[in-house]
Structures are given as structure tokens and as C-alpha cells.
C-alpha positions as CSV (number, residue, x, y, z in Angstrom):
1,M,-2.4,-4.0,41.9
2,N,-0.6,-4.0,38.8
3,P,-2.3,-1.9,36.3
4,F,-1.9,-4.5,33.5
5,F,-3.7,-6.7,35.5
6,V,-6.7,-4.6,36.2
7,L,-6.5,-3.7,32.3
8,A,-6.3,-7.7,31.4
9,L,-9.4,-8.5,33.9
10,L,-11.2,-5.5,32.2
11,F,-10.9,-6.6,28.3
12,Q,-10.6,-10.7,28.9
13,G,-12.9,-12.8,26.8
14,G,-14.5,-11.7,23.8
15,P,-14.0,-11.3,20.3
16,R,-11.0,-9.7,18.6
17,V,-11.7,-6.9,16.8
18,A,-9.1,-4.4,15.0
19,V,-8.4,-1.1,16.5
20,D,-6.8,2.1,15.9
21,R,-3.9,2.0,17.7
22,E,-3.1,5.4,18.4
23,V,-6.2,6.0,19.5
24,Y,-6.7,3.0,22.2
25,L,-3.3,4.2,23.5
26,R,-4.0,7.5,24.0
27,T,-6.5,6.4,26.5
28,L,-4.7,3.8,27.9
29,N,-1.4,5.2,28.9
30,P,-2.9,8.1,31.3
31,I,-4.7,5.3,32.7
32,I,-1.8,3.5,33.4
33,R,0.2,6.4,34.6
34,D,-2.6,7.4,37.0
35,L,-2.8,3.7,38.4
36,G,1.3,3.6,38.7
37,E,1.0,6.7,40.8
38,L,-1.5,5.9,42.7
39,A,0.2,2.9,44.0
40,R,3.1,4.7,45.4
41,D,3.3,5.4,48.9
42,D,4.0,9.2,48.2
43,D,0.8,9.4,46.2
44,P,-1.5,12.6,47.8
45,C,-4.5,10.9,46.6
46,R,-3.5,7.6,48.7
47,R,-4.8,9.6,52.0
48,D,-7.5,11.8,50.1
49,V,-10.3,9.6,50.0
50,R,-12.4,11.9,47.2
51,C,-9.3,12.8,45.2
52,L,-8.8,8.9,45.1
53,R,-12.5,8.0,44.0
54,D,-12.5,11.4,41.5
55,R,-9.4,9.9,39.7
56,L,-10.6,6.0,40.1
57,T,-14.0,7.6,38.6
58,A,-12.2,9.2,35.8
59,M,-10.3,6.2,34.5
60,Q,-13.2,4.1,35.3
61,K,-15.3,6.2,32.7
62,A,-12.6,6.3,30.1
63,L,-12.3,2.5,30.0
64,Q,-15.8,2.1,30.2
65,S,-15.5,4.3,27.1
66,L,-13.0,2.2,25.4
67,R,-14.8,-1.1,26.3
68,N,-17.8,0.3,24.6
69,D,-16.4,1.2,21.7
70,L,-14.8,-2.4,21.3
71,E,-17.9,-4.2,21.9
72,A,-19.5,-2.2,19.3
73,G,-17.0,-2.7,17.0
74,A,-17.0,-6.6,17.6
75,G,-20.6,-7.0,16.2
76,G,-19.9,-5.4,12.9
77,P,-18.3,-6.6,10.2
78,P,-14.5,-6.6,9.7
79,P,-12.9,-3.3,8.9
80,P,-11.4,-3.3,4.9
81,P,-8.1,-4.5,4.6
82,P,-5.4,-2.0,4.5
83,P,-5.2,-0.8,0.8
84,M,-2.5,-2.4,-1.2
85,H,0.2,-1.0,-2.8
86,R,-0.5,-0.9,-6.7
87,P,2.2,-0.7,-9.4
88,Q,1.2,2.4,-11.0
89,P,2.9,3.1,-15.0
90,M,5.9,5.1,-15.3
91,S,5.2,8.9,-14.8
92,E,4.8,10.9,-17.7
93,A,8.0,13.2,-16.7
94,D,10.0,9.6,-16.5
95,F,8.4,8.4,-19.8
96,Q,8.9,11.4,-21.9
97,Q,13.0,11.4,-20.9
98,L,12.8,7.3,-21.7
99,V,11.3,8.4,-25.2
100,A,13.8,11.5,-25.6
101,A,16.4,8.8,-24.9
102,I,15.2,6.4,-27.3
103,N,15.0,8.7,-30.1
104,G,18.6,10.0,-29.1
105,A,19.9,6.7,-29.5
106,A,21.7,6.1,-32.9
107,M,21.3,2.1,-33.2
108,S,18.0,0.3,-33.1
109,E,19.9,-2.2,-30.7
110,E,20.7,0.5,-28.5
111,K,17.4,1.6,-28.7
112,V,15.9,-1.9,-27.3
113,G,18.5,-1.7,-24.7
114,L,17.3,1.2,-23.3
115,V,13.9,-0.4,-23.5
116,R,15.2,-3.4,-21.7
117,D,16.8,-1.5,-19.0
118,A,13.5,0.4,-18.3
119,A,11.3,-2.4,-18.4
120,Q,13.4,-4.3,-15.3
121,N,11.8,-1.6,-12.5
122,S,9.1,0.1,-14.3
123,W,5.3,-0.4,-15.0
124,F,3.9,0.6,-18.0
125,G,0.4,1.4,-19.9
126,V,-0.4,-0.1,-23.1
127,D,-0.6,3.8,-24.8
128,Q,3.1,3.9,-23.4
129,V,4.4,0.6,-25.1
130,I,2.8,2.1,-28.2
131,A,4.7,5.2,-27.9
132,V,8.1,3.5,-27.5
133,M,7.3,1.4,-30.8
134,N,6.5,4.7,-32.6
135,A,9.9,5.8,-31.4
136,I,11.6,2.9,-32.8
137,A,11.6,2.3,-36.8
138,F,12.5,-1.2,-37.7
139,S,9.6,-3.8,-36.9
140,Q,11.7,-6.3,-35.6
141,Q,12.8,-3.9,-33.0
142,K,9.5,-2.6,-32.4
143,V,8.3,-6.5,-32.0
144,D,11.5,-6.9,-29.5
145,A,10.6,-3.7,-27.5
146,A,6.9,-4.6,-26.5
147,A,7.7,-8.1,-25.8
148,L,10.3,-6.9,-23.3
149,M,7.5,-4.6,-21.8
150,Y,4.5,-6.7,-21.9
151,P,5.6,-8.5,-18.4
152,R,5.4,-5.1,-17.1
153,V,2.3,-3.5,-18.6
154,L,-0.7,-3.2,-16.2
155,D,-3.6,-3.1,-18.6
156,Q,-3.0,-6.0,-20.6
157,K,-7.0,-6.3,-21.4
158,N,-6.1,-3.0,-23.6
159,W,-3.0,-5.2,-25.4
160,F,-4.9,-5.8,-28.7
161,K,-4.0,-1.9,-29.6
162,V,-0.5,-2.9,-29.6
163,Y,-0.8,-5.5,-32.5
164,G,-2.6,-2.4,-34.2
165,A,0.4,-0.8,-34.2
166,L,2.4,-3.1,-35.9
167,S,2.1,-2.6,-40.0
168,F,2.7,-6.4,-40.7
169,S,0.7,-9.2,-40.1
170,A,4.1,-11.4,-39.8
171,D,5.5,-8.9,-37.2
172,K,1.8,-9.4,-35.3
173,A,2.4,-13.1,-35.3
174,A,5.6,-12.9,-34.3
175,L,5.2,-10.4,-31.2
176,R,2.0,-13.0,-30.2
177,K,4.3,-15.7,-30.0
178,R,6.8,-14.1,-28.1
179,V,4.1,-13.2,-25.4
180,G,2.3,-16.2,-25.5
181,G,-1.3,-14.8,-26.8
């Protein structure tokens, strides 16, 4: 008899449950291997009833344990979904390198260009936005930098702090207009 047919008969019907694939494969693979060996004509247990019964009993116990685990899991709540990969703000080391590069740039446009490049692939916290703004001298470029970083800010609920980092009402209004706030 095909070992997969035996397993299909054992587990047919019933609700679907989420299982740890590796755990169940560690149980099923030896059983499938043993069933295959028993099906061979040259297996010594084919002629020894006690050996055959012991091997089949061990397989039956393993399968019953597996079935009990599956049935127990079917009645409970579904397992939690796997954790989603949430973006993280730029690491402190990378951020310090960005700020150092901004501080080393001679022209404000060059500083904003560095921010533009970083904002393409990185995420930021509001405090990092403010630190970048503080590394830029001119208010228009501060607004430009903040506006570039806005779509990549993870804690936008704290965005109000960014407006507090600007000195002039006109700059605050210009930034609000650019970010849609």
C-alpha cells in the first residue's frame, strides 16, 4: 500500500489548521520511510510478525499523536499572523554619517541634494528631520529638506514638532502647504 495513501486516509476531512511544518515533517518522514521499507520484499520484518507489529504500532502511535495535535489546534483560535516587517528609522550610525555629510557640504543646494538621496531609500523619525533641518543654515532649504523627508517619516503624529523647529511663520506655512497639512 502506498504510504501517502495511508496518510491521506488518516488525515482526510476536518478543518484546516496552521502547523509548524518542520515539526510535522520530523514525525512524518520516518513513518513514510518505514512504510516504504516494509513494502520491500527484502525487509526482514516482513517475515517476523512481532517485528512487523512493533514497527506498525510505533508508526500508529506517532500518527495518532500527530492527529491529536492537529485536532487540538483546530478548535482553538487561529495562530497570529507572522510579524510584518515594519520599516525602521535610519540607524544612528548611518544618520550621524548623513549629518556629517550635510555639515561638510559647502552649498545649501548640495545639502538638500544629500537629503533627497537619503530620503529615497531611508526612513526617519521626526527628531531626525529636526536634526537635519538644524544642519542647514537657510530657512528655504530647511523647508525643502523637511518636505523631502516627510513621506518617509515613521512617526508623523509628531510632525508638529517640525513646525516648531522653523523660526518664521511664512516657513511654517510653506512647509504645511508642501506636505498637505
